[in-house]
matplotlib code that plots the C-alpha trace (Angstrom):
import matplotlib.pyplot as plt

x = [8.7, 8.3, 5.3, 3.8, 4.2, 2.3, -0.5, -0.9, -1.0, -3.7, -5.7, -5.4, -6.4, -9.6, -10.3, -9.7, -11.9, -14.7, -14.1, -14.3, -17.4, -19.0, -18.1, -21.3, -23.5, -23.3, -22.3, -18.7, -16.9, -13.4, -14.5, -15.8, -12.4, -10.8, -13.4, -13.2, -9.3, -9.0, -11.5, -9.8, -6.4, -8.1, -9.0, -5.3, -3.2, -1.0, -2.6, -2.7, -3.8, -3.3, 0.2, -1.1, -4.4, -5.4, -5.3, -8.0, -8.2, -10.3, -9.2, -8.6, -8.4, -5.5, -3.5, -3.0, -0.2, -1.2, -5.1, -7.4, -11.2, -13.6, -17.2, -17.6, -15.6, -15.2, -15.6, -17.9, -16.1, -18.0, -17.4, -14.0, -10.6, -7.9, -8.2, -5.1, -5.0, -2.0, -2.4, -0.6, -0.8, 1.1, 1.5, 3.4, 6.0, 6.5, 5.0, 3.6, 3.0, 1.8, 0.3, -1.6, -3.5, -6.4, -8.6, -12.2, -14.1, -11.8, -8.6, -7.6, -4.7, -2.9, -3.7, -2.1, 1.1, 1.5, 1.0, 3.6, 6.1, 5.7, 5.9, 9.2, 10.6, 9.7, 11.1, 14.3, 15.0, 13.8, 16.6, 19.3, 22.6, 25.0, 28.1, 27.4, 27.4, 26.0, 24.2, 20.5, 19.7, 22.1, 19.7, 16.8, 17.6, 17.4, 13.6, 13.2, 15.1, 12.2, 9.8, 12.0, 12.4, 8.6, 8.6, 7.1, 8.2, 6.9, 7.2, 8.0, 10.8, 11.0, 11.5, 11.5, 12.8, 10.2, 10.7, 10.1, 6.6, 7.5, 7.2, 6.1, 8.4, 11.6, 15.3, 18.1, 17.8, 15.7, 15.6, 15.2, 17.5, 16.2, 17.8, 21.5, 23.7, 25.4, 27.2, 24.0, 22.1, 24.4, 22.6, 23.4, 22.2, 18.8, 17.3, 13.8, 12.8, 9.8, 10.1, 7.3, 7.6, 4.5, 3.0, 0.3, -1.9, -3.6, -7.4, -7.2, -5.6, -2.5, -0.5, 1.9, 3.2, 4.8, 6.6, 8.9, 12.3, 15.0, 18.9, 20.7, 24.1, 24.7, 28.4, 31.9, 34.8, 38.1, 36.2, 34.1, 30.9, 27.6, 24.0, 20.8, 17.1, 14.7, 11.1, 9.1, 5.6, 3.4, 0.3, -0.5, 0.0, -2.9, -1.8, -5.1, -3.5, -0.3, 0.5, 2.6, 4.5, 6.2, 7.7, 11.2, 11.3, 13.4, 10.8, 7.9, 10.1, 10.6, 6.9, 5.9, 8.5, 7.1, 3.6, 4.7, 6.3, 3.2, 0.9, 3.1, 3.4, -0.1, -2.3, -1.9, -3.4, -6.5, -9.4, -12.7, -13.1, -9.9, -7.9, -9.7, -8.9, -5.3, -5.0, -6.5, -4.4, -1.2, -1.5, 1.7, 1.5]
y = [0.8, 3.2, 1.2, 1.0, 4.9, 5.3, 2.9, 4.8, 8.2, 6.8, 5.8, 9.3, 10.8, 8.8, 9.7, 13.4, 13.6, 11.9, 14.3, 17.4, 16.1, 15.2, 18.2, 20.4, 17.7, 15.2, 14.8, 14.1, 13.6, 12.8, 9.2, 9.3, 10.4, 7.3, 4.9, 6.4, 6.7, 3.0, 1.9, 3.7, 2.0, -1.3, -1.1, -0.9, -3.8, -5.4, -3.5, -5.3, -3.0, 0.4, 1.1, 3.0, 4.5, 7.3, 10.8, 13.2, 16.4, 19.4, 22.9, 22.6, 18.9, 19.2, 21.2, 17.9, 16.0, 12.6, 13.2, 10.2, 10.7, 8.5, 7.7, 9.6, 12.6, 13.8, 16.9, 17.3, 18.7, 22.0, 25.7, 27.2, 25.8, 23.3, 19.5, 17.6, 13.9, 11.7, 8.1, 5.2, 1.8, -1.5, -2.8, -6.0, -3.6, -1.3, 1.0, 4.4, 7.4, 10.7, 13.8, 16.4, 19.5, 20.6, 23.7, 23.4, 26.4, 29.5, 29.3, 32.5, 34.6, 33.4, 29.7, 30.3, 31.7, 28.8, 26.4, 28.0, 28.2, 24.4, 23.8, 25.9, 23.7, 20.4, 21.8, 22.8, 19.4, 17.7, 19.6, 18.9, 17.3, 16.0, 13.8, 10.1, 9.0, 12.4, 11.6, 12.2, 14.5, 17.1, 17.5, 18.8, 22.3, 22.5, 21.9, 24.1, 27.1, 28.6, 27.9, 29.4, 32.4, 32.9, 32.9, 29.5, 26.0, 22.5, 20.0, 16.8, 15.3, 16.1, 12.6, 8.9, 5.9, 3.7, 0.0, -2.2, -3.7, -3.5, -0.8, 2.7, 4.1, 2.2, 3.3, 3.6, 7.0, 9.9, 13.6, 15.4, 17.7, 16.0, 12.6, 11.8, 12.1, 8.7, 6.5, 4.4, 7.3, 7.6, 8.3, 5.6, 5.0, 3.4, 4.5, 5.8, 8.5, 10.8, 14.5, 16.2, 19.6, 21.3, 24.3, 23.8, 26.5, 25.1, 25.3, 26.8, 24.7, 22.6, 22.1, 19.2, 18.3, 14.8, 13.1, 9.9, 10.5, 8.0, 8.6, 8.5, 8.9, 12.4, 13.0, 11.9, 14.3, 14.5, 15.9, 12.9, 11.0, 13.0, 11.8, 13.6, 12.8, 11.4, 12.2, 8.9, 10.2, 11.1, 13.2, 16.8, 19.6, 21.8, 25.0, 26.8, 26.9, 28.7, 32.4, 32.7, 35.9, 33.8, 31.5, 32.2, 31.4, 28.5, 26.9, 27.6, 25.9, 22.8, 22.6, 22.8, 20.2, 18.0, 18.3, 17.6, 14.3, 13.5, 14.0, 11.9, 9.0, 8.9, 9.9, 6.4, 4.9, 6.9, 7.9, 9.9, 12.3, 11.1, 12.1, 15.3, 16.2, 15.2, 17.5, 20.4, 19.9, 19.6, 22.7, 25.0, 28.1]
z = [-11.2, -14.0, -15.3, -11.9, -11.7, -15.1, -14.0, -10.9, -12.8, -15.1, -12.2, -10.6, -14.1, -13.9, -10.1, -10.7, -13.8, -11.7, -8.8, -10.9, -12.7, -9.4, -7.5, -6.9, -8.4, -5.6, -2.1, -1.7, 1.6, 2.6, 3.0, -0.6, -1.9, -0.2, -1.8, -5.3, -5.4, -4.3, -6.8, -9.7, -8.7, -8.4, -12.2, -13.2, -14.2, -11.5, -8.6, -5.4, -2.5, -1.0, 0.1, 3.3, 4.5, 2.3, 3.8, 2.4, 4.2, 3.3, 4.4, 8.3, 8.1, 5.5, 8.1, 10.1, 8.2, 9.4, 9.5, 8.9, 8.2, 10.0, 9.8, 13.0, 11.9, 8.4, 6.2, 3.2, 0.1, -0.7, -0.8, -1.5, -0.4, -0.7, -0.7, 0.2, -0.8, 0.2, -1.2, -2.7, -4.1, -4.2, -7.6, -8.6, -10.2, -7.2, -4.5, -5.0, -2.7, -3.9, -2.5, -4.6, -3.4, -5.6, -5.8, -4.6, -5.7, -5.7, -3.6, -1.7, -2.4, 0.8, -0.1, -3.5, -1.9, 0.3, -2.5, -4.7, -1.8, -1.4, -5.2, -5.2, -2.5, -4.3, -7.6, -5.9, -4.5, -7.8, -9.6, -7.0, -7.8, -5.2, -4.6, -4.4, -0.8, 0.5, 3.6, 2.8, 5.7, 4.3, 1.3, 3.4, 3.4, -0.5, -0.2, 2.8, 1.6, -0.6, 2.1, 4.9, 2.5, 2.5, 6.3, 6.6, 7.9, 8.3, 11.1, 9.2, 7.2, 3.5, 2.3, 3.3, 1.4, -0.4, -0.9, -4.0, -3.5, 0.2, 2.8, 1.8, 4.5, 4.1, 5.0, 5.1, 3.6, 5.0, 4.0, 7.4, 9.3, 12.4, 11.4, 12.1, 9.0, 9.5, 6.9, 6.6, 5.2, 2.1, -1.2, -3.7, -7.4, -7.6, -4.2, -4.3, -2.0, -1.5, -2.1, 0.0, 1.6, 2.9, 4.9, 7.4, 8.9, 11.9, 11.7, 8.1, 5.5, 4.6, 1.5, 0.6, -2.8, -3.2, -6.0, -5.7, -7.1, -7.9, -7.5, -10.9, -12.2, -13.3, -14.0, -12.9, -12.9, -11.2, -8.2, -7.9, -8.9, -8.7, -8.7, -9.6, -9.2, -11.7, -11.0, -11.0, -10.0, -13.0, -12.1, -12.9, -10.3, -10.0, -11.8, -10.6, -7.1, -8.3, -7.7, -11.1, -10.0, -7.3, -9.8, -11.5, -15.1, -14.7, -12.2, -14.6, -17.3, -15.0, -14.2, -18.0, -18.9, -16.2, -17.4, -20.9, -19.7, -17.7, -20.7, -23.0, -20.6, -19.3, -22.5, -24.1, -20.9, -20.5, -22.6, -22.5, -19.5, -18.0, -21.1, -21.4, -17.8, -18.3, -21.3, -19.3, -16.3, -18.1, -20.2, -20.1, -17.9]

ax = plt.figure().add_subplot(projection="3d")
ax.plot(x, y, z, "-o")
ax.set_aspect("equal")
plt.show()
């Protein structure tokens, strides 16, 4: 699975390097995003097919969590704003699912605030530890707390299980306070779950940042056995969209450590413009 995540991350480096080079120089639509990201994945070893239909939503279209561009209705990527891309691949080694939001032109101050609140929620859940067997819906508020603190909310679950070269949405675990916390939702070592809080402003923009995480053993004491999350997804998070004043020092340190890991894992797999893009986007803040 880790190998599949690295290959997926390398494909995304190639895609985003193309995107930033082409932006402003050729016409790019939401449909182009789907075509190019699928082509980049198809060039990687052990790739089989998309794990679900790509969601590429620019500005107002990104505010619809399950938006799908069609030949009859899609946006051109131009001007200023946020582009949300939720996509994934099926590899012989595993299933990927990742959402990134990137800057197009100059994001507004309000867009940066929303992006940073979502990032804080994603980091909070990434750093969580919990007793083995905890019902997964109970973890939802960990990701939502920083977003609630900012006076925002989102209408979908924070995480779903992901199969091994199987369903990209696969139980029994689900991180959502709307789900019943029954025994079947117990968090056990080895489970892979998405971590994807968001904020959506209808008719304006949407932000969702998604990594896949795996349950791992953390510690065992006289009070029980505890798990933590290992982040599996490897792809830079666009620091151009961050309002730095909203991040605590420990959150900034987590992001810089994550980007250091991303660069170390992906740099041997890419070259040329993709490597240069990776280096730029993983620079410490």
